[in-house]
PQR file of N, CA, C, O and H, with PARSE charges and radii, in Angstrom:
ATOM      1  N   MET A   1      -9.699  11.804   5.333 -0.4000 1.5000
ATOM      2  CA  MET A   1     -10.014  10.378   4.126 -0.0000 2.0000
ATOM      3  C   MET A   1      -9.293  10.995   3.299  0.5500 1.7000
ATOM      4  O   MET A   1      -9.400  12.210   3.462 -0.5500 1.4000
ATOM      5  N   TYR A   2      -8.725  10.762   2.627 -0.4000 1.5000
ATOM      6  CA  TYR A   2      -8.369  11.022   0.776 -0.0000 2.0000
ATOM      7  C   TYR A   2      -9.976  10.147  -0.184  0.5500 1.7000
ATOM      8  O   TYR A   2     -10.547   9.076   0.017 -0.5500 1.4000
ATOM      9  H   TYR A   2      -8.638   9.775   2.494  0.4000 1.0000
ATOM     10  N   PHE A   3     -10.181  11.158  -1.109 -0.4000 1.5000
ATOM     11  CA  PHE A   3     -11.000  10.293  -2.209 -0.0000 2.0000
ATOM     12  C   PHE A   3     -10.361   8.805  -2.752  0.5500 1.7000
ATOM     13  O   PHE A   3     -11.063   7.865  -3.124 -0.5500 1.4000
ATOM     14  H   PHE A   3      -9.717  12.029  -1.272  0.4000 1.0000
ATOM     15  N   THR A   4      -8.783   8.806  -2.709 -0.4000 1.5000
ATOM     16  CA  THR A   4      -8.452   7.709  -3.226 -0.0000 2.0000
ATOM     17  C   THR A   4      -8.417   6.477  -2.251  0.5500 1.7000
ATOM     18  O   THR A   4      -8.212   5.303  -2.559 -0.5500 1.4000
ATOM     19  H   THR A   4      -8.213   9.570  -2.406  0.4000 1.0000
ATOM     20  N   ASP A   5      -8.606   6.881  -1.296 -0.4000 1.5000
ATOM     21  CA  ASP A   5      -8.791   6.011   0.170 -0.0000 2.0000
ATOM     22  C   ASP A   5      -9.737   4.703  -0.530  0.5500 1.7000
ATOM     23  O   ASP A   5      -9.476   3.508  -0.665 -0.5500 1.4000
ATOM     24  H   ASP A   5      -8.773   7.834  -1.046  0.4000 1.0000
ATOM     25  N   ARG A   6     -10.777   5.411  -0.847 -0.4000 1.5000
ATOM     26  CA  ARG A   6     -11.669   4.297  -1.072 -0.0000 2.0000
ATOM     27  C   ARG A   6     -11.730   2.896  -1.795  0.5500 1.7000
ATOM     28  O   ARG A   6     -12.074   1.750  -1.504 -0.5500 1.4000
ATOM     29  H   ARG A   6     -10.989   6.383  -0.738  0.4000 1.0000
ATOM     30  N   GLY A   7     -11.096   3.739  -3.156 -0.4000 1.5000
ATOM     31  CA  GLY A   7     -10.388   2.128  -4.321 -0.0000 2.0000
ATOM     32  C   GLY A   7      -9.628   1.558  -2.960  0.5500 1.7000
ATOM     33  O   GLY A   7     -10.027   0.572  -2.339 -0.5500 1.4000
ATOM     34  H   GLY A   7     -10.817   4.669  -3.392  0.4000 1.0000
ATOM     35  N   ILE A   8      -8.416   2.381  -2.587 -0.4000 1.5000
ATOM     36  CA  ILE A   8      -7.354   1.404  -2.251 -0.0000 2.0000
ATOM     37  C   ILE A   8      -8.056   0.347  -0.955  0.5500 1.7000
ATOM     38  O   ILE A   8      -7.601  -0.782  -0.771 -0.5500 1.4000
ATOM     39  H   ILE A   8      -8.091   3.182  -3.091  0.4000 1.0000
ATOM     40  N   GLU A   9      -9.035   0.824  -0.248 -0.4000 1.5000
ATOM     41  CA  GLU A   9      -9.752   0.166   0.763 -0.0000 2.0000
ATOM     42  C   GLU A   9     -10.625  -0.793   0.378  0.5500 1.7000
ATOM     43  O   GLU A   9     -11.134  -1.487   1.258 -0.5500 1.4000
ATOM     44  H   GLU A   9      -9.405   1.741  -0.397  0.4000 1.0000
ATOM     45  N   GLU A  10     -10.951  -1.005  -0.955 -0.4000 1.5000
ATOM     46  CA  GLU A  10     -11.439  -1.298  -1.919 -0.0000 2.0000
ATOM     47  C   GLU A  10     -10.871  -2.993  -2.244  0.5500 1.7000
ATOM     48  O   GLU A  10     -11.318  -4.116  -2.010 -0.5500 1.4000
ATOM     49  H   GLU A  10     -10.537  -0.441  -1.670  0.4000 1.0000
ATOM     50  N   LEU A  11      -9.805  -2.505  -2.822 -0.4000 1.5000
ATOM     51  CA  LEU A  11      -8.608  -3.131  -3.496 -0.0000 2.0000
ATOM     52  C   LEU A  11      -8.098  -4.625  -1.907  0.5500 1.7000
ATOM     53  O   LEU A  11      -7.836  -5.826  -1.978 -0.5500 1.4000
ATOM     54  H   LEU A  11      -9.441  -1.592  -3.012  0.4000 1.0000
ATOM     55  N   GLU A  12      -8.186  -3.669  -0.755 -0.4000 1.5000
ATOM     56  CA  GLU A  12      -7.637  -4.407   0.115 -0.0000 2.0000
ATOM     57  C   GLU A  12      -8.615  -5.592   0.516  0.5500 1.7000
ATOM     58  O   GLU A  12      -8.250  -6.753   0.702 -0.5500 1.4000
ATOM     59  H   GLU A  12      -8.399  -2.694  -0.697  0.4000 1.0000
ATOM     60  N   ASN A  13     -10.318  -4.971   0.654 -0.4000 1.5000
ATOM     61  CA  ASN A  13     -11.184  -5.913   1.589 -0.0000 2.0000
ATOM     62  C   ASN A  13     -11.355  -7.170  -0.064  0.5500 1.7000
ATOM     63  O   ASN A  13     -11.733  -8.333   0.074 -0.5500 1.4000
ATOM     64  H   ASN A  13     -10.614  -4.028   0.504  0.4000 1.0000
ATOM     65  N   ARG A  14     -10.960  -6.520  -1.547 -0.4000 1.5000
ATOM     66  CA  ARG A  14     -11.595  -7.451  -2.518 -0.0000 2.0000
ATOM     67  C   ARG A  14     -10.180  -8.828  -2.148  0.5500 1.7000
ATOM     68  O   ARG A  14     -10.361  -9.986  -1.769 -0.5500 1.4000
ATOM     69  H   ARG A  14     -10.653  -5.575  -1.659  0.4000 1.0000
ATOM     70  N   ARG A  15      -8.702  -8.032  -2.475 -0.4000 1.5000
ATOM     71  CA  ARG A  15      -8.114  -8.557  -2.927 -0.0000 2.0000
ATOM     72  C   ARG A  15      -6.766  -8.946  -1.955  0.5500 1.7000
ATOM     73  O   ARG A  15      -5.738  -9.506  -2.334 -0.5500 1.4000
ATOM     74  H   ARG A  15      -8.554  -7.092  -2.782  0.4000 1.0000
ATOM     75  N   GLY A  16      -7.075  -8.504  -0.682 -0.4000 1.5000
ATOM     76  CA  GLY A  16      -6.324  -8.476   0.329 -0.0000 2.0000
ATOM     77  C   GLY A  16      -5.473  -9.685   0.841  0.5500 1.7000
ATOM     78  O   GLY A  16      -4.468  -9.509   1.529 -0.5500 1.4000
ATOM     79  H   GLY A  16      -7.910  -8.049  -0.374  0.4000 1.0000
ATOM     80  N   ASP A  17      -5.947 -10.976   0.455 -0.4000 1.5000
ATOM     81  CA  ASP A  17      -5.527 -12.394   0.733 -0.0000 2.0000
ATOM     82  C   ASP A  17      -4.835 -12.580  -0.379  0.5500 1.7000
ATOM     83  O   ASP A  17      -4.184 -13.537   0.039 -0.5500 1.4000
ATOM     84  H   ASP A  17      -6.764 -11.118  -0.103  0.4000 1.0000
ATOM     85  N   GLU A  18      -4.512 -12.455  -1.298 -0.4000 1.5000
ATOM     86  CA  GLU A  18      -4.403 -12.849  -2.521 -0.0000 2.0000
ATOM     87  C   GLU A  18      -2.455 -12.216  -2.988  0.5500 1.7000
ATOM     88  O   GLU A  18      -2.024 -11.066  -3.079 -0.5500 1.4000
ATOM     89  H   GLU A  18      -5.041 -11.677  -1.638  0.4000 1.0000
ATOM     90  N   GLU A  19      -1.754 -13.541  -3.174 -0.4000 1.5000
ATOM     91  CA  GLU A  19      -0.451 -12.845  -3.170 -0.0000 2.0000
ATOM     92  C   GLU A  19      -0.069 -12.737  -4.871  0.5500 1.7000
ATOM     93  O   GLU A  19      -0.346 -13.767  -5.485 -0.5500 1.4000
ATOM     94  H   GLU A  19      -2.104 -14.474  -3.100  0.4000 1.0000
ATOM     95  N   VAL A  20       0.410 -11.842  -5.532 -0.4000 1.5000
ATOM     96  CA  VAL A  20       0.796 -11.812  -6.887 -0.0000 2.0000
ATOM     97  C   VAL A  20       2.153 -11.506  -7.100  0.5500 1.7000
ATOM     98  O   VAL A  20       2.823 -11.341  -6.081 -0.5500 1.4000
ATOM     99  H   VAL A  20       0.635 -11.005  -5.033  0.4000 1.0000
ATOM    100  N   SER A  21       2.761 -11.383  -8.283 -0.4000 1.5000
ATOM    101  CA  SER A  21       4.315 -10.897  -8.637 -0.0000 2.0000
ATOM    102  C   SER A  21       4.177  -9.670  -8.810  0.5500 1.7000
ATOM    103  O   SER A  21       3.047  -9.197  -8.932 -0.5500 1.4000
ATOM    104  H   SER A  21       2.216 -11.518  -9.111  0.4000 1.0000
ATOM    105  N   LEU A  22       5.224  -8.943  -8.855 -0.4000 1.5000
ATOM    106  CA  LEU A  22       5.396  -7.895  -9.272 -0.0000 2.0000
ATOM    107  C   LEU A  22       5.305  -7.625 -10.656  0.5500 1.7000
ATOM    108  O   LEU A  22       5.224  -6.467 -11.066 -0.5500 1.4000
ATOM    109  H   LEU A  22       6.142  -9.328  -8.757  0.4000 1.0000
ATOM    110  N   ALA A  23       5.315  -8.845 -11.591 -0.4000 1.5000
ATOM    111  CA  ALA A  23       5.734  -8.964 -13.014 -0.0000 2.0000
ATOM    112  C   ALA A  23       3.793  -8.666 -13.280  0.5500 1.7000
ATOM    113  O   ALA A  23       3.443  -7.898 -14.177 -0.5500 1.4000
ATOM    114  H   ALA A  23       5.381  -9.786 -11.258  0.4000 1.0000
ATOM    115  N   TRP A  24       2.753  -9.366 -12.398 -0.4000 1.5000
ATOM    116  CA  TRP A  24       1.520  -9.300 -12.901 -0.0000 2.0000
ATOM    117  C   TRP A  24       1.079  -8.105 -12.012  0.5500 1.7000
ATOM    118  O   TRP A  24      -0.094  -8.372 -11.753 -0.5500 1.4000
ATOM    119  H   TRP A  24       3.038  -9.989 -11.670  0.4000 1.0000
ATOM    120  N   ILE A  25       1.382  -6.957 -11.420 -0.4000 1.5000
ATOM    121  CA  ILE A  25       1.359  -6.097 -11.563 -0.0000 2.0000
ATOM    122  C   ILE A  25       1.633  -4.913 -12.308  0.5500 1.7000
ATOM    123  O   ILE A  25       0.962  -3.882 -12.346 -0.5500 1.4000
ATOM    124  H   ILE A  25       2.335  -6.739 -11.631  0.4000 1.0000
ATOM    125  N   ALA A  26       2.340  -5.092 -12.699 -0.4000 1.5000
ATOM    126  CA  ALA A  26       3.195  -4.557 -13.736 -0.0000 2.0000
ATOM    127  C   ALA A  26       2.399  -4.510 -14.980  0.5500 1.7000
ATOM    128  O   ALA A  26       2.163  -3.346 -15.304 -0.5500 1.4000
ATOM    129  H   ALA A  26       2.885  -5.930 -12.669  0.4000 1.0000
ATOM    130  N   GLU A  27       1.846  -5.507 -15.882 -0.4000 1.5000
ATOM    131  CA  GLU A  27       1.032  -6.139 -16.638 -0.0000 2.0000
ATOM    132  C   GLU A  27      -0.200  -4.934 -16.476  0.5500 1.7000
ATOM    133  O   GLU A  27      -0.204  -3.954 -17.222 -0.5500 1.4000
ATOM    134  H   GLU A  27       2.038  -6.452 -15.619  0.4000 1.0000
ATOM    135  N   ARG A  28      -1.058  -5.103 -15.592 -0.4000 1.5000
ATOM    136  CA  ARG A  28      -2.281  -4.328 -14.915 -0.0000 2.0000
ATOM    137  C   ARG A  28      -1.932  -3.225 -14.965  0.5500 1.7000
ATOM    138  O   ARG A  28      -2.763  -2.508 -15.523 -0.5500 1.4000
ATOM    139  H   ARG A  28      -1.054  -5.899 -14.986  0.4000 1.0000
ATOM    140  N   PHE A  29      -0.819  -2.588 -14.542 -0.4000 1.5000
ATOM    141  CA  PHE A  29      -0.663  -1.378 -14.766 -0.0000 2.0000
ATOM    142  C   PHE A  29      -0.484  -0.529 -16.551  0.5500 1.7000
ATOM    143  O   PHE A  29      -0.660   0.623 -16.946 -0.5500 1.4000
ATOM    144  H   PHE A  29      -0.144  -3.170 -14.088  0.4000 1.0000
ATOM    145  N   ARG A  30      -0.102  -1.681 -17.147 -0.4000 1.5000
ATOM    146  CA  ARG A  30      -0.025  -1.515 -18.587 -0.0000 2.0000
ATOM    147  C   ARG A  30      -1.179  -1.633 -19.306  0.5500 1.7000
ATOM    148  O   ARG A  30      -1.285  -0.877 -20.272 -0.5500 1.4000
ATOM    149  H   ARG A  30       0.042  -2.617 -16.826  0.4000 1.0000
ATOM    150  N   GLU A  31      -2.029  -2.357 -19.089 -0.4000 1.5000
ATOM    151  CA  GLU A  31      -3.460  -2.648 -19.040 -0.0000 2.0000
ATOM    152  C   GLU A  31      -4.158  -1.351 -19.095  0.5500 1.7000
ATOM    153  O   GLU A  31      -4.803  -0.895 -20.039 -0.5500 1.4000
ATOM    154  H   GLU A  31      -1.944  -2.971 -18.304  0.4000 1.0000
ATOM    155  N   PHE A  32      -3.918  -0.795 -17.868 -0.4000 1.5000
ATOM    156  CA  PHE A  32      -4.812   0.122 -17.463 -0.0000 2.0000
ATOM    157  C   PHE A  32      -4.410   1.799 -18.153  0.5500 1.7000
ATOM    158  O   PHE A  32      -5.124   2.759 -18.441 -0.5500 1.4000
ATOM    159  H   PHE A  32      -3.394  -1.165 -17.102  0.4000 1.0000
ATOM    160  N   VAL A  33      -3.280   1.615 -18.210 -0.4000 1.5000
ATOM    161  CA  VAL A  33      -2.530   2.810 -18.938 -0.0000 2.0000
ATOM    162  C   VAL A  33      -3.436   2.587 -20.683  0.5500 1.7000
ATOM    163  O   VAL A  33      -3.874   3.508 -21.372 -0.5500 1.4000
ATOM    164  H   VAL A  33      -2.700   0.835 -17.976  0.4000 1.0000
ATOM    165  N   ASP A  34      -3.491   0.988 -21.031 -0.4000 1.5000
ATOM    166  CA  ASP A  34      -3.952   1.679 -22.776 -0.0000 2.0000
ATOM    167  C   ASP A  34      -5.057   1.766 -22.495  0.5500 1.7000
ATOM    168  O   ASP A  34      -5.603   2.640 -23.168 -0.5500 1.4000
ATOM    169  H   ASP A  34      -3.135   0.240 -20.471  0.4000 1.0000
ATOM    170  N   LEU A  35      -5.682   1.300 -21.834 -0.4000 1.5000
ATOM    171  CA  LEU A  35      -7.254   1.605 -21.648 -0.0000 2.0000
ATOM    172  C   LEU A  35      -7.665   3.082 -20.950  0.5500 1.7000
ATOM    173  O   LEU A  35      -8.825   3.439 -20.745 -0.5500 1.4000
ATOM    174  H   LEU A  35      -5.238   0.590 -21.287  0.4000 1.0000
ATOM    175  N   ASN A  36      -6.610   3.762 -20.672 -0.4000 1.5000
ATOM    176  CA  ASN A  36      -6.799   4.696 -20.217 -0.0000 2.0000
ATOM    177  C   ASN A  36      -5.771   5.796 -20.190  0.5500 1.7000
ATOM    178  O   ASN A  36      -5.399   6.182 -19.082 -0.5500 1.4000
ATOM    179  H   ASN A  36      -5.667   3.472 -20.839  0.4000 1.0000
ATOM    180  N   PRO A  37      -5.283   6.329 -21.236 -0.5600 1.5000
ATOM    181  CA  PRO A  37      -4.419   7.018 -21.245  0.2800 2.0000
ATOM    182  C   PRO A  37      -4.020   8.526 -21.005  0.5500 1.7000
ATOM    183  O   PRO A  37      -3.055   9.197 -21.374 -0.5500 1.4000
ATOM    184  N   ASP A  38      -5.153   8.801 -20.234 -0.4000 1.5000
ATOM    185  CA  ASP A  38      -4.971  10.186 -19.809 -0.0000 2.0000
ATOM    186  C   ASP A  38      -4.111  10.010 -18.088  0.5500 1.7000
ATOM    187  O   ASP A  38      -3.547  10.838 -17.371 -0.5500 1.4000
ATOM    188  H   ASP A  38      -5.937   8.256 -19.935  0.4000 1.0000
ATOM    189  N   PHE A  39      -4.414   8.285 -17.918 -0.4000 1.5000
ATOM    190  CA  PHE A  39      -3.582   8.180 -16.592 -0.0000 2.0000
ATOM    191  C   PHE A  39      -2.195   7.857 -16.514  0.5500 1.7000
ATOM    192  O   PHE A  39      -1.543   7.863 -15.470 -0.5500 1.4000
ATOM    193  H   PHE A  39      -4.871   7.612 -18.500  0.4000 1.0000
ATOM    194  N   GLU A  40      -1.713   7.539 -17.786 -0.4000 1.5000
ATOM    195  CA  GLU A  40      -0.107   7.439 -18.344 -0.0000 2.0000
ATOM    196  C   GLU A  40       1.076   8.232 -17.217  0.5500 1.7000
ATOM    197  O   GLU A  40       2.050   7.652 -16.736 -0.5500 1.4000
ATOM    198  H   GLU A  40      -2.243   7.534 -18.634  0.4000 1.0000
ATOM    199  N   VAL A  41       0.868   9.021 -17.079 -0.4000 1.5000
ATOM    200  CA  VAL A  41       1.596   9.963 -15.674 -0.0000 2.0000
ATOM    201  C   VAL A  41       1.792   9.526 -14.567  0.5500 1.7000
ATOM    202  O   VAL A  41       2.893   9.147 -14.167 -0.5500 1.4000
ATOM    203  H   VAL A  41       0.077   9.492 -17.470  0.4000 1.0000
ATOM    204  N   PRO A  42       0.452   9.517 -13.734 -0.5600 1.5000
ATOM    205  CA  PRO A  42      -0.122   9.234 -12.453  0.2800 2.0000
ATOM    206  C   PRO A  42       0.793   7.674 -12.187  0.5500 1.7000
ATOM    207  O   PRO A  42       1.579   7.474 -11.261 -0.5500 1.4000
ATOM    208  N   VAL A  43       0.353   6.524 -13.474 -0.4000 1.5000
ATOM    209  CA  VAL A  43       0.694   5.327 -13.150 -0.0000 2.0000
ATOM    210  C   VAL A  43       2.240   5.505 -13.062  0.5500 1.7000
ATOM    211  O   VAL A  43       2.792   5.321 -11.977 -0.5500 1.4000
ATOM    212  H   VAL A  43      -0.286   6.686 -14.226  0.4000 1.0000
ATOM    213  N   GLU A  44       2.842   5.800 -13.988 -0.4000 1.5000
ATOM    214  CA  GLU A  44       4.072   5.866 -14.091 -0.0000 2.0000
ATOM    215  C   GLU A  44       5.018   6.649 -13.260  0.5500 1.7000
ATOM    216  O   GLU A  44       6.209   6.342 -13.234 -0.5500 1.4000
ATOM    217  H   GLU A  44       2.394   5.949 -14.869  0.4000 1.0000
ATOM    218  N   ARG A  45       4.442   7.861 -12.433 -0.4000 1.5000
ATOM    219  CA  ARG A  45       4.699   8.315 -11.013 -0.0000 2.0000
ATOM    220  C   ARG A  45       5.041   7.159 -10.117  0.5500 1.7000
ATOM    221  O   ARG A  45       6.112   7.025  -9.526 -0.5500 1.4000
ATOM    222  H   ARG A  45       3.474   8.111 -12.455  0.4000 1.0000
ATOM    223  N   LEU A  46       3.777   6.147 -10.073 -0.4000 1.5000
ATOM    224  CA  LEU A  46       3.125   5.298  -8.658 -0.0000 2.0000
ATOM    225  C   LEU A  46       4.151   4.234  -9.135  0.5500 1.7000
ATOM    226  O   LEU A  46       4.769   3.975  -8.102 -0.5500 1.4000
ATOM    227  H   LEU A  46       2.907   6.256 -10.554  0.4000 1.0000
ATOM    228  N   ALA A  47       4.691   3.445 -10.174 -0.4000 1.5000
ATOM    229  CA  ALA A  47       5.484   2.264 -10.769 -0.0000 2.0000
ATOM    230  C   ALA A  47       6.859   3.141 -10.230  0.5500 1.7000
ATOM    231  O   ALA A  47       7.542   2.631  -9.342 -0.5500 1.4000
ATOM    232  H   ALA A  47       4.189   3.656 -11.013  0.4000 1.0000
ATOM    233  N   THR A  48       7.155   4.179 -10.670 -0.4000 1.5000
ATOM    234  CA  THR A  48       8.593   4.734 -10.217 -0.0000 2.0000
ATOM    235  C   THR A  48       8.838   4.816  -8.708  0.5500 1.7000
ATOM    236  O   THR A  48       9.984   4.563  -8.339 -0.5500 1.4000
ATOM    237  H   THR A  48       6.600   4.593 -11.391  0.4000 1.0000
ATOM    238  N   TRP A  49       7.925   5.134  -7.783 -0.4000 1.5000
ATOM    239  CA  TRP A  49       7.921   5.969  -6.626 -0.0000 2.0000
ATOM    240  C   TRP A  49       7.848   3.976  -6.003  0.5500 1.7000
ATOM    241  O   TRP A  49       8.357   3.889  -4.886 -0.5500 1.4000
ATOM    242  H   TRP A  49       6.993   5.340  -8.083  0.4000 1.0000
ATOM    243  N   LEU A  50       7.363   2.658  -6.519 -0.4000 1.5000
ATOM    244  CA  LEU A  50       7.429   1.707  -5.835 -0.0000 2.0000
ATOM    245  C   LEU A  50       8.615   0.821  -6.004  0.5500 1.7000
ATOM    246  O   LEU A  50       9.018  -0.032  -5.212 -0.5500 1.4000
ATOM    247  H   LEU A  50       6.949   2.728  -7.427  0.4000 1.0000
ATOM    248  N   ALA A  51       9.253   1.249  -7.489 -0.4000 1.5000
ATOM    249  CA  ALA A  51      10.215   0.366  -7.975 -0.0000 2.0000
ATOM    250  C   ALA A  51      11.888   1.287  -6.797  0.5500 1.7000
ATOM    251  O   ALA A  51      13.078   0.985  -6.710 -0.5500 1.4000
ATOM    252  H   ALA A  51       8.926   1.942  -8.132  0.4000 1.0000
ATOM    253  N   ARG A  52      11.231   2.150  -6.298 -0.4000 1.5000
ATOM    254  CA  ARG A  52      12.485   3.081  -5.337 -0.0000 2.0000
ATOM    255  C   ARG A  52      12.648   2.811  -4.200  0.5500 1.7000
ATOM    256  O   ARG A  52      13.671   2.933  -3.525 -0.5500 1.4000
ATOM    257  H   ARG A  52      10.264   2.395  -6.369  0.4000 1.0000
ATOM    258  N   LEU A  53      11.464   2.356  -3.866 -0.4000 1.5000
ATOM    259  CA  LEU A  53      10.862   2.346  -1.960 -0.0000 2.0000
ATOM    260  C   LEU A  53      12.408   2.066  -1.417  0.5500 1.7000
ATOM    261  O   LEU A  53      12.704   2.845  -0.511 -0.5500 1.4000
ATOM    262  H   LEU A  53      10.633   2.256  -4.414  0.4000 1.0000
ATOM    263  N   ASP A  54      13.310   1.258  -1.721 -0.4000 1.5000
ATOM    264  CA  ASP A  54      14.467   0.899  -1.354 -0.0000 2.0000
ATOM    265  C   ASP A  54      15.624   1.284  -1.190  0.5500 1.7000
ATOM    266  O   ASP A  54      16.472   0.749  -0.477 -0.5500 1.4000
ATOM    267  H   ASP A  54      13.069   0.626  -2.457  0.4000 1.0000
ATOM    268  N   ASP A  55      15.775   2.573  -2.068 -0.4000 1.5000
ATOM    269  CA  ASP A  55      16.675   2.759  -2.899 -0.0000 2.0000
ATOM    270  C   ASP A  55      17.397   4.422  -1.332  0.5500 1.7000
ATOM    271  O   ASP A  55      16.953   5.444  -0.809 -0.5500 1.4000
ATOM    272  H   ASP A  55      15.085   3.008  -2.647  0.4000 1.0000
ATOM    273  N   GLU A  56      18.710   3.542  -1.320 -0.4000 1.5000
ATOM    274  CA  GLU A  56      19.334   4.526   0.123 -0.0000 2.0000
ATOM    275  C   GLU A  56      19.630   5.731  -0.698  0.5500 1.7000
ATOM    276  O   GLU A  56      20.208   6.483   0.087 -0.5500 1.4000
ATOM    277  H   GLU A  56      19.071   2.712  -1.745  0.4000 1.0000
ATOM    278  N   ASP A  57      19.537   6.391  -1.990 -0.4000 1.5000
ATOM    279  CA  ASP A  57      20.119   7.365  -2.125 -0.0000 2.0000
ATOM    280  C   ASP A  57      18.943   8.092  -2.378  0.5500 1.7000
ATOM    281  O   ASP A  57      19.191   9.075  -3.077 -0.5500 1.4000
ATOM    282  H   ASP A  57      19.067   5.781  -2.628  0.4000 1.0000
ATOM    283  N   ASP A  58      17.590   7.968  -2.034 -0.4000 1.5000
ATOM    284  CA  ASP A  58      16.789   8.928  -2.280 -0.0000 2.0000
ATOM    285  C   ASP A  58      16.319   9.469  -1.088  0.5500 1.7000
ATOM    286  O   ASP A  58      15.396  10.281  -1.020 -0.5500 1.4000
ATOM    287  H   ASP A  58      17.389   7.170  -1.466  0.4000 1.0000
ATOM    288  N   GLU A  59      17.001   8.986  -0.068 -0.4000 1.5000
ATOM    289  CA  GLU A  59      16.881   9.165   1.510 -0.0000 2.0000
ATOM    290  C   GLU A  59      17.373  10.395   2.147  0.5500 1.7000
ATOM    291  O   GLU A  59      17.282  10.538   3.366 -0.5500 1.4000
ATOM    292  H   GLU A  59      17.751   8.327  -0.122  0.4000 1.0000
TER
END
């Protein structure tokens, strides 16, 4: 188990039954980066990865 799995598990346990829009998630990413600018690159990479999950060209 990776260390980050703990946060992922907490997210799933606390909010796993909620439905949110991708616009809501994008706004939370922006807020997080505003508060934690050192994480701009990892958040950007995660957002880009999520945005491109269904791209056939990347396979």
